[in-house]
C-alpha positions as a Python dict, from the first residue, in 0.01 Angstrom:
ca = {
    (1, 'M'): (0, 0, 0),
    (2, 'R'): (-62, -239, -288),
    (3, 'K'): (182, -253, -582),
    (4, 'P'): (87, -111, -934),
    (5, 'A'): (-62, -366, -1173),
    (6, 'T'): (174, -520, -1409),
    (7, 'V'): (112, -554, -1780),
    (8, 'C'): (319, -769, -2014),
    (9, 'V'): (330, -658, -2374),
    (10, 'I'): (473, -921, -2612),
    (11, 'G'): (613, -768, -2928),
    (12, 'A'): (787, -437, -2986),
    (13, 'G'): (658, -358, -3341),
    (14, 'I'): (465, -22, -3365),
    (15, 'S'): (144, -166, -3218),
    (16, 'G'): (329, -310, -2915),
    (17, 'L'): (539, -8, -2865),
    (18, 'T'): (241, 239, -2860),
    (19, 'T'): (37, 16, -2640),
    (20, 'A'): (326, -4, -2387),
    (21, 'F'): (382, 363, -2400),
    (22, 'W'): (14, 443, -2323),
    (23, 'L'): (10, 184, -2045),
    (24, 'R'): (329, 345, -1889),
    (25, 'R'): (165, 683, -1920),
    (26, 'M'): (-138, 555, -1738),
    (27, 'G'): (75, 444, -1446),
    (28, 'F'): (110, 63, -1499),
    (29, 'E'): (420, -140, -1439),
    (30, 'V'): (506, -248, -1805),
    (31, 'I'): (732, -545, -1909),
    (32, 'L'): (782, -523, -2291),
    (33, 'L'): (934, -854, -2443),
    (34, 'E'): (1079, -852, -2798),
    (35, 'R'): (1240, -1134, -2981),
    (36, 'E'): (1473, -919, -3203),
    (37, 'S'): (1758, -709, -3065),
    (38, 'R'): (1585, -386, -3152),
    (39, 'A'): (1239, -230, -3150),
    (40, 'G'): (1027, -129, -3451),
    (41, 'G'): (934, -447, -3631),
    (42, 'T'): (916, -366, -3998),
    (43, 'I'): (1006, 6, -3959),
    (44, 'R'): (1373, 22, -4031),
    (45, 'T'): (1600, 284, -4186),
    (46, 'S'): (1958, 266, -4291),
    (47, 'H'): (2202, 541, -4409),
    (48, 'E'): (2475, 499, -4667),
    (49, 'D'): (2690, 783, -4808),
    (50, 'G'): (2394, 1021, -4831),
    (51, 'W'): (2137, 770, -4921),
    (52, 'L'): (1853, 726, -4689),
    (53, 'I'): (1707, 374, -4723),
    (54, 'E'): (1370, 279, -4581),
    (55, 'Q'): (1342, -96, -4545),
    (56, 'G'): (980, -92, -4438),
    (57, 'P'): (721, 188, -4452),
    (58, 'N'): (846, 486, -4634),
    (59, 'S'): (597, 720, -4472),
    (60, 'A'): (273, 749, -4281),
    (61, 'L'): (-56, 933, -4324),
    (62, 'E'): (-159, 1185, -4057),
    (63, 'T'): (-502, 1019, -4010),
    (64, 'T'): (-539, 1078, -3640),
    (65, 'P'): (-437, 1355, -3392),
    (66, 'L'): (-272, 1082, -3180),
    (67, 'F'): (33, 1124, -3404),
    (68, 'G'): (86, 1475, -3280),
    (69, 'T'): (13, 1387, -2915),
    (70, 'L'): (274, 1099, -2940),
    (71, 'F'): (540, 1309, -3113),
    (72, 'E'): (511, 1588, -2872),
    (73, 'A'): (531, 1353, -2572),
    (74, 'L'): (833, 1183, -2719),
    (75, 'G'): (1011, 1508, -2822),
    (76, 'I'): (1023, 1448, -3188),
    (77, 'L'): (763, 1677, -3311),
    (78, 'E'): (1015, 1905, -3474),
    (79, 'E'): (1170, 1602, -3652),
    (80, 'R'): (859, 1536, -3849),
    (81, 'V'): (858, 1640, -4207),
    (82, 'Y'): (577, 1651, -4456),
    (83, 'A'): (593, 1523, -4814),
    (84, 'D'): (654, 1757, -5096),
    (85, 'P'): (306, 1882, -5234),
    (86, 'S'): (393, 1728, -5575),
    (87, 'S'): (361, 1383, -5402),
    (88, 'N'): (-12, 1414, -5416),
    (89, 'R'): (22, 1329, -5791),
    (90, 'R'): (22, 958, -5836),
    (91, 'Y'): (34, 765, -6146),
    (92, 'V'): (-110, 431, -6284),
    (93, 'L'): (26, 243, -6584),
    (94, 'R'): (-207, 180, -6872),
    (95, 'N'): (-104, 38, -7206),
    (96, 'G'): (265, 109, -7132),
    (97, 'S'): (208, 489, -7027),
    (98, 'L'): (182, 656, -6693),
    (99, 'H'): (-142, 837, -6624),
    (100, 'P'): (-180, 1067, -6325),
    (101, 'I'): (-489, 969, -6113),
    (102, 'P'): (-732, 1251, -6170),
    (103, 'M'): (-798, 1467, -5846),
    (104, 'S'): (-1080, 1694, -5979),
    (105, 'P'): (-1386, 1653, -6187),
    (106, 'G'): (-1222, 1822, -6487),
    (107, 'A'): (-923, 1599, -6479),
    (108, 'F'): (-1139, 1300, -6448),
    (109, 'L'): (-1337, 1389, -6764),
    (110, 'Q'): (-1001, 1438, -6947),
    (111, 'T'): (-797, 1148, -6827),
    (112, 'G'): (-714, 861, -7054),
    (113, 'L'): (-690, 612, -6751),
    (114, 'W'): (-1053, 511, -6805),
    (115, 'S'): (-1269, 489, -7122),
    (116, 'P'): (-1567, 718, -7183),
    (117, 'R'): (-1791, 414, -7114),
    (118, 'A'): (-1624, 352, -6774),
    (119, 'K'): (-1672, 716, -6681),
    (120, 'L'): (-2047, 707, -6772),
    (121, 'R'): (-2084, 391, -6574),
    (122, 'L'): (-2020, 599, -6252),
    (123, 'L'): (-2362, 781, -6308),
    (124, 'A'): (-2539, 460, -6215),
    (125, 'E'): (-2352, 413, -5886),
    (126, 'P'): (-2611, 590, -5664),
    (127, 'F'): (-2879, 358, -5790),
    (128, 'V'): (-2686, 26, -5715),
    (129, 'G'): (-2842, -166, -5432),
    (130, 'R'): (-2682, -322, -5126),
    (131, 'A'): (-2513, -665, -5144),
    (132, 'G'): (-2695, -948, -4969),
    (133, 'T'): (-2383, -1157, -4891),
    (134, 'E'): (-2007, -1084, -4794),
    (135, 'E'): (-1811, -975, -5102),
    (136, 'T'): (-1451, -966, -5209),
    (137, 'V'): (-1312, -616, -5294),
    (138, 'A'): (-1331, -702, -5663),
    (139, 'D'): (-1695, -808, -5642),
    (140, 'F'): (-1793, -501, -5451),
    (141, 'V'): (-1608, -250, -5689),
    (142, 'T'): (-1725, -434, -6009),
    (143, 'R'): (-2090, -418, -5885),
    (144, 'R'): (-2080, -59, -5787),
    (145, 'L'): (-1835, 96, -6030),
    (146, 'G'): (-1768, -155, -6305),
    (147, 'R'): (-1482, -364, -6419),
    (148, 'E'): (-1250, -106, -6551),
    (149, 'F'): (-1242, 91, -6216),
    (150, 'L'): (-1146, -240, -6066),
    (151, 'D'): (-870, -293, -6309),
    (152, 'Y'): (-716, 59, -6328),
    (153, 'A'): (-795, 204, -5972),
    (154, 'I'): (-871, -54, -5712),
    (155, 'N'): (-646, -348, -5831),
    (156, 'P'): (-326, -138, -5830),
    (157, 'F'): (-438, 39, -5503),
    (158, 'V'): (-474, -297, -5324),
    (159, 'A'): (-146, -412, -5455),
    (160, 'G'): (19, -97, -5321),
    (161, 'V'): (-148, -101, -4972),
    (162, 'Y'): (-178, -473, -4894),
    (163, 'A'): (49, -629, -5168),
    (164, 'G'): (-279, -814, -5208),
    (165, 'D'): (-539, -936, -5461),
    (166, 'P'): (-876, -779, -5467),
    (167, 'E'): (-1026, -1108, -5582),
    (168, 'Q'): (-929, -1255, -5239),
    (169, 'L'): (-970, -969, -4988),
    (170, 'S'): (-1292, -908, -4800),
    (171, 'V'): (-1422, -561, -4857),
    (172, 'R'): (-1591, -566, -4514),
    (173, 'A'): (-1265, -655, -4325),
    (174, 'A'): (-990, -494, -4546),
    (175, 'F'): (-1160, -170, -4620),
    (176, 'P'): (-1438, -131, -4353),
    (177, 'K'): (-1485, 236, -4417),
    (178, 'L'): (-1557, 184, -4785),
    (179, 'Y'): (-1791, -110, -4703),
    (180, 'A'): (-1962, 116, -4442),
    (181, 'L'): (-2040, 375, -4714),
    (182, 'E'): (-2268, 139, -4867),
    (183, 'E'): (-2413, -5, -4548),
    (184, 'K'): (-2479, 324, -4383),
    (185, 'Y'): (-2551, 568, -4666),
    (186, 'G'): (-2656, 324, -4947),
    (187, 'G'): (-2370, 428, -5182),
    (188, 'L'): (-2018, 546, -5223),
    (189, 'I'): (-2078, 889, -5366),
    (190, 'R'): (-2354, 966, -5114),
    (191, 'G'): (-2140, 821, -4824),
    (192, 'M'): (-1834, 1021, -4911),
    (193, 'I'): (-2018, 1348, -4894),
    (194, 'Q'): (-2213, 1266, -4574),
    (195, 'G'): (-1925, 1071, -4411),
    (196, 'A'): (-1686, 1370, -4437),
    (197, 'R'): (-1905, 1551, -4174),
    (198, 'E'): (-1876, 1265, -3931),
    (199, 'R'): (-1497, 1232, -3965),
    (200, 'K'): (-1473, 1603, -3890),
    (201, 'R'): (-1668, 1543, -3568),
    (202, 'R'): (-1435, 1261, -3469),
    (203, 'A'): (-1128, 1464, -3553),
    (204, 'E'): (-1017, 1200, -3808),
    (205, 'T'): (-892, 1267, -4166),
    (206, 'A'): (-967, 1038, -4452),
    (207, 'K'): (-667, 854, -4588),
    (208, 'D'): (-709, 1016, -4934),
    (209, 'R'): (-697, 1366, -4767),
    (210, 'A'): (-444, 1307, -4486),
    (211, 'R'): (-103, 1469, -4504),
    (212, 'M'): (187, 1232, -4565),
    (213, 'F'): (484, 1259, -4326),
    (214, 'A'): (805, 1088, -4228),
    (215, 'F'): (1105, 1203, -4025),
    (216, 'R'): (1431, 1387, -4120),
    (217, 'S'): (1641, 1078, -4027),
    (218, 'G'): (1384, 827, -4161),
    (219, 'M'): (1080, 643, -4020),
    (220, 'Q'): (1292, 451, -3764),
    (221, 'A'): (1305, 766, -3566),
    (222, 'F'): (952, 693, -3442),
    (223, 'P'): (1008, 340, -3297),
    (224, 'D'): (1348, 452, -3160),
    (225, 'A'): (1179, 737, -2968),
    (226, 'L'): (923, 499, -2825),
    (227, 'A'): (1187, 259, -2725),
    (228, 'R'): (1384, 542, -2538),
    (229, 'A'): (1071, 622, -2352),
    (230, 'L'): (1033, 267, -2249),
    (231, 'E'): (1385, 218, -2152),
    (232, 'G'): (1396, -3, -1840),
    (233, 'Q'): (1063, -170, -1930),
    (234, 'A'): (1177, -330, -2263),
    (235, 'R'): (1367, -662, -2276),
    (236, 'Y'): (1518, -763, -2608),
    (237, 'G'): (1642, -1096, -2749),
    (238, 'C'): (1355, -1265, -2561),
    (239, 'T'): (1154, -1562, -2731),
    (240, 'V'): (824, -1613, -2553),
    (241, 'R'): (754, -1988, -2515),
    (242, 'E'): (431, -2011, -2319),
    (243, 'I'): (160, -1793, -2149),
    (244, 'E'): (-57, -1958, -1888),
    (245, 'R'): (-322, -1852, -1636),
    (246, 'I'): (-213, -1894, -1276),
    (247, 'S'): (-493, -2038, -1068),
    (248, 'G'): (-696, -1753, -913),
    (249, 'P'): (-1040, -1629, -854),
    (250, 'A'): (-1323, -1698, -1092),
    (251, 'V'): (-1272, -1371, -1288),
    (252, 'G'): (-920, -1484, -1359),
    (253, 'G'): (-589, -1484, -1180),
    (254, 'P'): (-265, -1344, -1300),
    (255, 'F'): (-59, -1477, -1596),
    (256, 'K'): (277, -1640, -1613),
    (257, 'I'): (487, -1572, -1907),
    (258, 'S'): (771, -1807, -1994),
    (259, 'Y'): (1049, -1693, -2223),
    (260, 'V'): (1413, -1756, -2311),
    (261, 'R'): (1669, -1481, -2316),
    (262, 'G'): (1994, -1612, -2479),
    (263, 'S'): (1994, -1967, -2333),
    (264, 'E'): (1844, -1865, -1998),
    (265, 'P'): (1482, -1959, -1932),
    (266, 'V'): (1288, -1676, -1749),
    (267, 'N'): (939, -1657, -1603),
    (268, 'V'): (750, -1342, -1519),
    (269, 'Q'): (411, -1269, -1379),
    (270, 'A'): (164, -1010, -1504),
    (271, 'D'): (-196, -912, -1433),
    (272, 'A'): (-261, -866, -1806),
    (273, 'V'): (-102, -963, -2126),
    (274, 'V'): (-104, -785, -2462),
    (275, 'L'): (0, -995, -2764),
    (276, 'S'): (139, -767, -3031),
    (277, 'V'): (306, -1021, -3255),
    (278, 'P'): (212, -1137, -3608),
    (279, 'S'): (-70, -1392, -3617),
    (280, 'Y'): (162, -1692, -3691),
    (281, 'A'): (367, -1601, -3379),
    (282, 'A'): (52, -1546, -3156),
    (283, 'A'): (-112, -1877, -3271),
    (284, 'P'): (106, -2118, -3053),
    (285, 'L'): (82, -1890, -2757),
    (286, 'L'): (-298, -1902, -2769),
    (287, 'E'): (-330, -2272, -2815),
    (288, 'R'): (-410, -2335, -2450),
    (289, 'F'): (-667, -2053, -2445),
    (290, 'S'): (-847, -2112, -2766),
    (291, 'P'): (-745, -2387, -3012),
    (292, 'T'): (-1003, -2249, -3269),
    (293, 'L'): (-840, -1909, -3261),
    (294, 'S'): (-491, -2061, -3280),
    (295, 'S'): (-585, -2247, -3586),
    (296, 'R'): (-744, -1953, -3754),
    (297, 'L'): (-443, -1720, -3682),
    (298, 'S'): (-212, -1995, -3817),
    (299, 'A'): (-412, -1971, -4153),
    (300, 'V'): (-381, -1592, -4206),
    (301, 'S'): (-187, -1537, -4524),
    (302, 'Y'): (124, -1310, -4536),
    (303, 'P'): (247, -1291, -4897),
    (304, 'P'): (624, -1225, -4939),
    (305, 'V'): (746, -890, -5080),
    (306, 'A'): (1087, -775, -5207),
    (307, 'E'): (1187, -412, -5190),
    (308, 'V'): (1433, -309, -5447),
    (309, 'Y'): (1597, 19, -5367),
    (310, 'L'): (1793, 180, -5646),
    (311, 'G'): (1990, 506, -5669),
    (312, 'F'): (2064, 682, -6002),
    (313, 'R'): (2223, 996, -6118),
    (314, 'Q'): (1961, 1230, -6220),
    (315, 'G'): (2068, 1234, -6587),
    (316, 'Q'): (1985, 863, -6601),
    (317, 'I'): (1623, 934, -6544),
    (318, 'P'): (1474, 1131, -6841),
    (319, 'R'): (1129, 1186, -6715),
    (320, 'P'): (1050, 1443, -6419),
    (321, 'L'): (992, 1273, -6087),
    (322, 'D'): (681, 1498, -6030),
    (323, 'G'): (485, 1286, -5793),
    (324, 'F'): (470, 1002, -5549),
    (325, 'G'): (541, 733, -5795),
    (326, 'Y'): (321, 486, -5991),
    (327, 'L'): (131, 163, -5944),
    (328, 'I'): (89, -131, -6185),
    (329, 'P'): (-256, -292, -6255),
    (330, 'A'): (-238, -676, -6279),
    (331, 'V'): (-386, -653, -6642),
    (332, 'E'): (-66, -468, -6755),
    (333, 'R'): (113, -800, -6690),
    (334, 'R'): (443, -647, -6549),
    (335, 'N'): (680, -794, -6301),
    (336, 'I'): (672, -520, -6052),
    (337, 'L'): (389, -381, -5818),
    (338, 'G'): (489, -31, -5845),
    (339, 'T'): (778, 217, -5774),
    (340, 'I'): (794, 505, -5529),
    (341, 'W'): (1000, 802, -5627),
    (342, 'S'): (1157, 832, -5281),
    (343, 'S'): (1379, 1124, -5311),
    (344, 'A'): (1111, 1329, -5478),
    (345, 'I'): (874, 1295, -5180),
    (346, 'F'): (1107, 1396, -4906),
    (347, 'S'): (1436, 1584, -4928),
    (348, 'G'): (1762, 1452, -4808),
    (349, 'R'): (1699, 1099, -4932),
    (350, 'A'): (1975, 1100, -5198),
    (351, 'P'): (2301, 1284, -5245),
    (352, 'A'): (2300, 1599, -5459),
    (353, 'G'): (2250, 1526, -5830),
    (354, 'H'): (2101, 1184, -5757),
    (355, 'A'): (1751, 1021, -5724),
    (356, 'A'): (1635, 732, -5537),
    (357, 'L'): (1361, 492, -5654),
    (358, 'T'): (1201, 210, -5441),
    (359, 'T'): (1029, -74, -5627),
    (360, 'F'): (826, -355, -5482),
    (361, 'V'): (798, -707, -5628),
    (362, 'G'): (589, -1019, -5532),
    (363, 'G'): (293, -992, -5307),
    (364, 'S'): (-17, -1210, -5367),
    (365, 'R'): (8, -1134, -5740),
    (366, 'Q'): (366, -1290, -5804),
    (367, 'P'): (497, -1444, -5477),
    (368, 'D'): (742, -1667, -5633),
    (369, 'L'): (943, -1362, -5782),
    (370, 'V'): (1062, -1271, -5431),
    (371, 'H'): (1271, -1596, -5424),
    (372, 'L'): (1483, -1502, -5730),
    (373, 'S'): (1843, -1423, -5670),
    (374, 'D'): (1953, -1061, -5618),
    (375, 'E'): (2097, -1029, -5970),
    (376, 'Q'): (1775, -1175, -6120),
    (377, 'L'): (1550, -932, -5922),
    (378, 'L'): (1776, -649, -6018),
    (379, 'A'): (1757, -729, -6384),
    (380, 'L'): (1377, -779, -6367),
    (381, 'V'): (1317, -439, -6203),
    (382, 'L'): (1568, -257, -6430),
    (383, 'A'): (1388, -392, -6728),
    (384, 'D'): (1047, -240, -6612),
    (385, 'L'): (1209, 86, -6507),
    (386, 'R'): (1364, 123, -6853),
    (387, 'S'): (1049, 38, -7028),
    (388, 'I'): (812, 253, -6820),
    (389, 'M'): (1043, 540, -6712),
    (390, 'G'): (1318, 534, -6964),
    (391, 'V'): (1586, 482, -6707),
    (392, 'T'): (1934, 425, -6855),
    (393, 'G'): (2245, 245, -6730),
    (394, 'R'): (2326, 71, -6406),
    (395, 'P'): (2223, 208, -6067),
    (396, 'V'): (2481, 383, -5853),
    (397, 'I'): (2352, 187, -5560),
    (398, 'A'): (2131, -117, -5519),
    (399, 'R'): (1999, -271, -5203),
    (400, 'I'): (1740, -552, -5183),
    (401, 'V'): (1525, -631, -4876),
    (402, 'R'): (1306, -930, -4863),
    (403, 'W'): (1008, -978, -4625),
    (404, 'P'): (907, -1347, -4640),
    (405, 'R'): (583, -1267, -4455),
    (406, 'A'): (494, -904, -4539),
    (407, 'I'): (137, -797, -4479),
    (408, 'P'): (-159, -990, -4328),
    (409, 'Q'): (-434, -1051, -4577),
    (410, 'Y'): (-788, -974, -4466),
    (411, 'T'): (-950, -1240, -4695),
    (412, 'L'): (-1307, -1337, -4755),
    (413, 'G'): (-1448, -1461, -4418),
    (414, 'Y'): (-1193, -1282, -4211),
    (415, 'G'): (-1471, -1160, -3987),
    (416, 'S'): (-1460, -1502, -3822),
    (417, 'V'): (-1097, -1448, -3715),
    (418, 'L'): (-1184, -1125, -3562),
    (419, 'A'): (-1487, -1267, -3392),
    (420, 'E'): (-1278, -1552, -3245),
    (421, 'I'): (-1038, -1286, -3097),
    (422, 'D'): (-1322, -1117, -2930),
    (423, 'R'): (-1448, -1440, -2791),
    (424, 'C'): (-1113, -1539, -2654),
    (425, 'E'): (-1068, -1194, -2485),
    (426, 'A'): (-1407, -1225, -2332),
    (427, 'A'): (-1344, -1574, -2196),
    (428, 'F'): (-999, -1478, -2049),
    (429, 'P'): (-1014, -1132, -1881),
    (430, 'G'): (-680, -970, -1887),
    (431, 'L'): (-574, -1125, -2231),
    (432, 'F'): (-562, -894, -2523),
    (433, 'V'): (-464, -896, -2898),
    (434, 'C'): (-314, -580, -3052),
    (435, 'S'): (-151, -620, -3395),
    (436, 'N'): (-192, -530, -3759),
    (437, 'Y'): (-399, -823, -3838),
    (438, 'R'): (-678, -662, -3626),
    (439, 'G'): (-796, -304, -3684),
    (440, 'G'): (-594, -216, -3991),
    (441, 'I'): (-240, -241, -4134),
    (442, 'A'): (-139, 129, -4166),
    (443, 'V'): (89, 295, -3906),
    (444, 'G'): (-199, 523, -3806),
    (445, 'D'): (-418, 215, -3764),
    (446, 'C'): (-165, 51, -3543),
    (447, 'I'): (-129, 350, -3311),
    (448, 'M'): (-501, 392, -3276),
    (449, 'S'): (-528, 27, -3200),
    (450, 'G'): (-252, 71, -2932),
    (451, 'E'): (-429, 351, -2761),
    (452, 'R'): (-767, 159, -2773),
    (453, 'I'): (-616, -152, -2631),
    (454, 'A'): (-429, 35, -2356),
    (455, 'T'): (-760, 187, -2252),
    (456, 'R'): (-931, -149, -2248),
    (457, 'V'): (-654, -295, -2029),
    (458, 'R'): (-694, -16, -1777),
    (459, 'D'): (-1071, -53, -1769),
    (460, 'S'): (-1039, -440, -1728),
    (461, 'L'): (-791, -396, -1451),
    (462, 'E'): (-995, -133, -1288),
    (463, 'S'): (-1298, -380, -1281),
    (464, 'R'): (-1083, -658, -1141),
    (465, 'K'): (-864, -467, -888),
    (466, 'S'): (-1017, -625, -582),
    (467, 'D'): (-953, -970, -721),
    (468, 'I'): (-603, -921, -844),
    (469, 'G'): (-483, -740, -539),
    (470, 'V'): (-324, -444, -708),
    (471, 'H'): (-401, -79, -744),
    (472, 'T'): (-473, 71, -1090),
    (473, 'P'): (-403, 428, -1201),
    (474, 'A'): (-757, 537, -1120),
    (475, 'E'): (-734, 404, -774),
    (476, 'G'): (-381, 542, -719),
    (477, 'A'): (-494, 877, -811),
    (478, 'S'): (-785, 888, -581),
}
């Protein structure tokens, strides 16, 4: 009886964890290698005297039924909590005042977030033709909706999602569903109406309609549960040095993965390899397979972001925390990207009588601010919180987390990076890439990518089983 096929997954962020989980469920022998001492990547939660501090993603959007499937299989379905309904209200700063983003036609007509001229400009959108060349997000939005919508809707949104600059991001790569509305339907308004029917058939939910959720003990509960399910397959403190193809049949032999654990060099062999590490970490490992891909992955930009978590007594915040928080357009010339009203979104995030605010600084807009000292960052954030929200006094608690390389930027021309990944995978059967620089940066995007790559690994090994000399789940079940 032949042994099960072995798959090595490199990287235990949420993409790698979900890929490994699905592969294990399919019956493969999985080896999961992670450089850090823990799983989860940027998803981290800490607890201090009643404060729940998210050091990475604060929540996720329920855009796919895969979430429910995973949580049930992991035994954490009951731990999931949905955001307070008030969190659907989000604000944008204009001329020093916070304006709620309108969620209905009546609210849109009454809002002061855009001028009457900008609102009338929307009437022309269905009559705008398609672009002839690849565009930045800024070019796309300005052409279809006008400059004011770029400044006071899309610019702050892009800063909140990517910590990015719409003048640099490719609309086709960074927001493929938005781009597809024009390509497929000829316009945004027409596409949103017709596209809703297709999403319903695919059992997907648009991100602007999806429910927001977290976990009672914080977002880290998710990767922790995945890590428990993979206990015995995961190896931590492992720095991968090299991946090479062992000589084999024309379709490709197995791979040898060389890594260091502590000071001990280790080699393992696998029938397939999934790279689930950031592009800058994947680049040297792919050099021998595709120098072109390695070079392009090295060039992917990851702007730095600082998260400033502050806790106050409720009496120090004069305005109601009646929403998710607010975003800052670049034209407002502030030092922060925006602030999440963390304790208003989910209960149990702050001690009784207190409130928690999470503010973000840096990104593509002002990367140098991340390198300020803790005291300088604190002073900068407090100045904007006082000006915008009327916050008084010093915080009860202050914690600062810096991400020197935060979020990959899908910049203009990014399609060439994705095409090169496709070419490399086609040239080297059994080698796969699954990370947030391919397929989307959101948590939901990552778990959909993980499930998709796991299926592709299974199909690839099934087609190669006579050459690699192992049985696959399909064969073992027959």
